[in-house]
C-alpha positions in Angstrom: 122.1 139.7 79.7 118.4 138.9 79.8 117.5 136.9 82.9 114.9 134.1 82.8 114.8 134.0 86.6 111.6 136.1 87.0 109.8 133.9 84.5 110.7 130.8 86.3 109.7 132.4 89.7 106.3 133.3 88.3 105.8 129.8 87.0 106.7 128.2 90.3 104.5 130.6 92.3 101.5 130.0 90.1 101.9 126.2 90.3 102.2 126.4 94.1 99.1 128.6 94.4 97.1 126.2 92.2 97.9 123.2 94.4 97.4 125.1 97.6 94.0 126.0 96.4 93.3 122.3 95.6 94.4 121.3 99.0 92.1 123.9 100.7 89.2 122.6 98.7 89.8 119.0 99.8 89.6 118.7 103.6 90.3 115.4 105.1 87.3 113.0 105.4 85.5 113.2 108.7 86.5 110.8 111.4 83.8 109.5 113.8 83.4 106.5 116.1 81.9 103.4 114.6 78.9 103.8 116.8 78.3 107.3 115.3 78.8 106.0 111.7 77.0 102.6 111.8 73.8 102.2 113.8 74.5 98.4 114.2 76.6 95.5 112.9 74.2 95.3 110.0 75.2 98.6 108.6 78.8 98.0 109.3 78.9 94.8 107.3 76.7 96.1 104.5 77.9 99.7 104.2 81.6 99.4 104.8 82.1 97.2 101.7 79.5 98.8 99.4 77.2 95.8 99.3 79.8 93.0 99.1 78.3 91.4 102.2 74.7 90.9 103.5 73.8 90.7 107.2 72.0 87.3 107.6 70.1 86.4 110.8 69.5 82.8 109.7 73.0 81.7 110.4 72.5 78.3 108.8 72.4 80.2 105.5 75.4 82.4 106.2 79.2 82.4 106.1 81.7 83.4 108.7 84.9 85.4 108.2 86.9 83.4 110.7 86.8 79.9 112.1 88.8 77.4 114.2 87.5 74.1 112.8 89.7 71.6 111.1 87.6 72.0 107.9 86.3 75.2 106.5 82.6 75.4 107.6 81.9 77.8 104.8 82.2 74.9 102.3 79.2 73.1 103.8 77.2 76.4 103.8 78.0 76.9 100.1 76.8 73.4 99.3 73.6 73.7 101.3 72.8 77.0 99.5 73.6 75.5 96.1 76.4 78.0 95.5 79.0 75.3 95.0 78.1 73.2 92.0 81.2 71.0 92.1 82.1 68.5 94.9 85.0 70.7 96.0 86.5 74.0 95.0 88.5 73.8 91.8 88.9 77.5 91.1 89.5 80.8 92.8 86.9 82.9 91.0 88.1 86.2 92.4 91.0 87.5 90.4 93.2 90.1 92.2 96.2 88.6 94.0 94.4 85.3 94.2 95.8 82.0 93.0 94.1 80.3 90.1 93.2 77.3 92.2 93.0 76.7 95.9 95.6 74.6 97.7 97.7 74.2 100.8 100.3 76.7 102.0 103.5 76.2 104.0 103.9 76.0 107.7 104.9 79.6 107.9 101.4 80.5 106.8 100.1 81.7 110.2 98.4 85.1 109.9 95.5 83.6 108.0 95.9 80.1 109.5 92.3 78.8 109.2 92.9 78.5 105.4 96.3 76.9 105.5 95.2 73.6 104.0 93.1 75.1 101.2 93.7 78.7 100.4 93.1 81.0 97.4 95.9 83.3 98.7 99.6 82.8 98.7 101.7 83.2 101.8 103.6 86.2 100.4 100.3 88.1 100.1 99.1 87.6 103.7 102.2 86.8 105.7 101.5 89.6 108.3 98.8 91.9 109.4 100.9 94.8 108.2 101.2 93.2 104.8 97.4 92.9 104.6 96.9 96.5 105.7 99.4 98.0 103.4 98.8 95.8 100.3 96.3 98.1 98.6 98.0 101.5 99.1 98.0 104.1 101.8 94.4 105.1 101.0 93.2 101.7 102.1 95.0 101.7 105.5 92.1 101.1 107.9 93.7 103.2 110.6 93.8 106.6 108.8 91.7 108.0 111.7 94.2 106.9 114.2 95.4 103.6 115.7 92.6 101.0 116.2 92.3 99.0 119.4 93.8 95.5 119.0 90.3 93.9 119.3 88.9 96.1 116.5 91.9 95.8 114.2 91.7 92.0 114.4 88.4 92.1 112.6 89.9 94.0 109.7 92.7 91.4 109.5 90.1 88.6 109.5 88.1 90.2 106.7 91.2 90.7 104.7 92.2 87.0 105.2 88.6 86.0 104.3 88.6 88.0 101.0 92.1 86.9 100.0 92.0 83.2 101.1 88.5 81.7 101.3 87.5 79.9 98.0 83.9 80.6 98.8 84.3 84.3 98.5 84.7 83.8 94.7 81.2 82.2 94.5 79.8 85.7 95.1 81.8 87.5 92.5 79.7 90.3 91.2 80.4 89.6 87.6 80.4 85.9 87.3 82.7 84.2 84.7 79.7 83.5 82.5 78.7 87.1 82.3 82.0 88.9 82.7 83.0 90.9 79.6 86.6 92.1 79.6 85.6 94.7 77.0 83.0 96.3 79.3 84.7 98.8 81.6 81.8 98.4 84.1 82.9 94.8 84.7 85.8 93.5 86.9 87.0 90.2 88.3 87.6 91.2 91.9 84.4 92.6 93.2 82.0 90.7 95.5 78.3 91.2 95.9 75.6 90.2 98.5 77.5 87.4 100.3 75.5 86.5 103.4 77.6 86.8 106.6 76.5 85.6 110.0 74.7 88.3 111.9 76.5 87.4 115.1 79.9 88.0 113.4 78.8 91.4 112.2 77.5 92.3 115.6 80.7 91.1 117.3 82.7 93.4 114.9 80.5 96.3 115.8 80.9 95.7 119.5 84.7 95.4 119.2 85.0 98.6 117.3 82.2 100.8 118.5 84.5 103.3 120.4 87.2 103.3 117.7 87.3 105.9 114.9 86.9 105.4 111.2 86.3 107.5 108.1 82.6 108.6 107.9 82.4 109.5 104.2 79.4 108.1 102.4 78.1 106.3 105.5 81.4 104.7 106.2 82.2 103.3 102.7 85.7 102.1 102.7 86.0 102.8 99.0 84.6 106.3 99.1 87.0 107.1 101.9 89.9 105.6 99.9 89.0 107.9 97.0 89.2 111.0 99.3 92.4 109.9 100.9 94.0 109.2 97.5 93.2 112.7 96.5 94.7 114.2 99.7 97.8 112.0 99.4 98.4 113.1 95.8 98.0 116.8 96.7 100.5 116.4 99.6 103.0 114.7 97.3 102.7 117.3 94.7 103.1 120.1 97.2 106.3 118.5 98.5 107.6 118.2 95.0 106.8 121.8 94.2 108.4 123.0 97.4 111.6 121.1 96.4 111.4 122.7 93.0 111.1 126.1 94.5 114.1 125.5 96.8 116.2 124.3 93.9 115.2 127.3 91.8 116.3 129.6 94.6 119.6 127.8 95.0 120.2 127.8 91.3 119.4 131.6 91.2 121.9 132.3 94.0 124.7 130.6 92.0 124.1 132.6 88.9 125.5 136.1 88.4 122.9 137.6 86.2 120.3 134.8 85.5 119.8 131.1 85.1 121.0 129.2 82.1 118.5 127.6 79.8 119.2 124.1 81.1 117.9 124.6 84.6 115.0 126.6 83.3 113.9 123.9 80.9 114.3 121.3 83.7 112.1 123.2 86.1 109.4 123.9 83.4 109.4 120.2 82.4 109.0 119.2 86.1 106.2 121.7 86.5 104.4 120.3 83.5 104.7 116.7 84.8 103.4 117.8 88.1 100.3 119.4 86.5 99.8 116.2 84.5 99.9 114.2 87.7 97.3 116.4 89.2 95.0 115.9 86.2 95.6 112.1 86.5 94.7 112.3 90.2 91.5 114.1 89.5 90.6 111.4 86.9 91.2 108.6 89.4 89.0 110.3 92.0 86.2 110.8 89.5 86.5 107.1 88.5 86.3 106.1 92.2 83.2 108.3 92.8 81.6 107.0 89.6 81.9 103.4 90.9 84.7 102.5 88.4 87.7 102.4 90.8 91.3 101.8 89.7 93.4 100.3 92.4 97.1 99.9 93.0 99.2 96.8 93.2 100.6 95.0 96.3 104.0 96.3 97.2 105.7 93.1 96.0 103.4 92.5 93.0 100.6 90.0 92.6 101.0 86.5 93.8 100.3 83.5 91.7 98.0 83.7 88.7 95.8 86.6 89.8 95.3 89.7 87.7 96.1 93.0 89.3 92.9 95.0 89.3 91.4 94.6 92.7 89.8 95.4 96.0 89.1 93.9 99.3 85.9 94.0 98.3 89.3 94.6 99.1 
């Protein structure tokens, strides 16, 4: 009887060699200390989020990412700058996992507690620091270069709370509602641009993190780093699937007297084709990221409230 086992073996070997080659051509992004990546707090705030924030020395004209006041001081800043045209916030202009309108959250709302009385985020979205870190996929974990010191990690949590919860963040949406075109693939409803942040806050972030390590790709761009990590993660996943397919092929071969049946062969071939399609899809996503047209994943539990799932923390 003619055996299809050699054909199957060749197919698996070729697939594995293809993906091994891809992995070898995609080394992990370099990890360096914050002090090596960013000359100062200015570069940290402006470069890490690809222009979402602007380092502002005149702090009367700047926002803060964290506060302890009873009322959000960023509201007064927005009014003084003319960014808030209504007496109070009536919309959450950023549209990712945000609510449609700001409002109070329950007593359990403690991780991002400054915004408890008037938040654009829902408790389920920001209930813990782990939830905030993991919400956008593994490629956006801020500790891919190793655990951060508690004082450094706290600034990442604060930035995440600020983006998700502060109604004023939406005033700096890159594509404002009056210009946003849903038919234009260059436009989105989640991205921020040029929001002035207090220089002292950016400097404090730099001081807290200067000895910690972060991805150094593209001058420490969180989004460029995420694109590289996404590619690595996809390759690792595909390699694991291919290894499993190879083991299953060997096991199936050992159970056959003189060759595999057509059923197992067809199954392995279909699996291989799907894996190759996933690879092509991964490459497409990476190219979109590098071209400034990122496609991002959903929060693990899905979007909260009325937000549309297309976002960032620009994150």
